[in-house]
C-alpha positions in Angstrom: 181.7 145.8 207.2 183.0 149.7 208.4 185.4 151.6 207.7 188.5 152.2 211.1 190.8 154.1 210.9 193.6 153.6 213.6 194.4 157.2 215.3 197.9 157.1 216.1 197.5 159.5 220.2 201.1 159.9 219.9 201.3 161.8 215.8 198.1 163.2 217.1 199.3 165.5 220.5 202.8 166.1 218.0 199.8 167.8 215.6 198.2 169.5 217.4 200.9 171.3 219.4 202.5 171.7 215.9 199.3 172.9 214.9 199.5 175.1 218.3 203.0 176.7 217.2 201.9 177.9 213.7 199.2 179.8 215.1 201.4 181.9 217.7 204.4 182.2 215.5 201.1 183.7 213.5 199.4 185.4 215.9 203.0 186.9 217.1 203.3 188.1 213.6 200.3 189.9 212.7 199.7 186.1 210.6 201.6 183.5 209.0 202.2 181.6 205.2 204.4 178.1 205.4 205.5 176.2 202.9 206.0 171.8 204.2 209.9 171.1 202.8 210.3 167.5 202.9 213.7 166.6 204.4 214.3 162.6 203.6 214.0 159.8 207.1 214.1 163.0 209.3 210.6 164.0 207.7 209.4 167.5 206.5 210.3 170.7 207.7 207.4 173.7 207.9 208.5 177.0 206.2 207.0 180.6 207.7 206.5 183.6 207.6 204.9 186.3 209.1 202.8 189.6 206.7 205.6 191.5 208.9 208.3 188.9 207.6 209.7 187.6 210.6 210.0 184.1 209.9 210.3 180.1 211.0 210.4 177.3 211.1 209.3 173.4 212.6 210.2 170.3 212.0 207.8 167.3 212.0 208.3 163.7 211.8 206.6 163.9 208.4 205.1 165.0 205.8 201.8 164.2 206.1 201.9 164.9 209.8 203.0 168.7 208.3 200.6 168.3 206.4 197.9 168.0 209.1 199.9 170.7 211.4 199.3 173.2 209.1 195.1 172.7 208.0 194.9 172.4 211.7 196.2 175.6 212.5 194.5 177.2 209.3 197.5 178.9 207.0 197.9 179.3 202.8 200.6 177.1 202.2 202.6 177.1 199.2 204.1 174.5 196.9 207.2 176.3 196.6 209.5 178.4 197.9 210.0 181.4 195.8 208.5 184.7 194.0 206.7 186.8 196.5 206.1 184.3 199.4 210.1 184.5 199.6 210.3 188.3 198.9 207.9 188.9 202.1 210.8 187.7 203.9 213.1 190.3 205.9 216.6 188.9 206.7 218.8 191.6 209.0 222.8 190.8 210.7 221.9 187.5 212.1 220.6 185.7 209.1 223.3 187.0 207.4 225.8 186.5 210.4 224.9 182.0 210.4 224.2 181.8 206.7 227.7 179.7 205.6 230.5 181.6 204.1 230.7 185.7 203.6 227.7 186.6 202.4 227.9 189.6 199.5 226.6 192.9 201.3 226.5 191.1 204.4 228.2 192.0 207.4 232.0 191.2 207.3 233.5 188.9 209.7 235.9 190.1 210.9 
């Protein structure tokens, strides 16, 4: 008996779309690395950090689809968002102003 695995066309399209977005981000920022964070029923967040320090994120419907998308895009994926990987992130006034509350060292909200 042959092992036939069902392929969900909708999931496959989502993986392809996410991989294209990841690749586009990587190209725009001189390369990229990522980390996948489980979000529960909402799916998984793919956090991307460019070689230039720019960052962004995408949400996939599941961890499995997120893993397929980063593999298809061919980026390095880290287990955790810490150490040298986290240190690559560059933040500016916009990011500080978007954080909850008034952050130490951030711009004043007054």
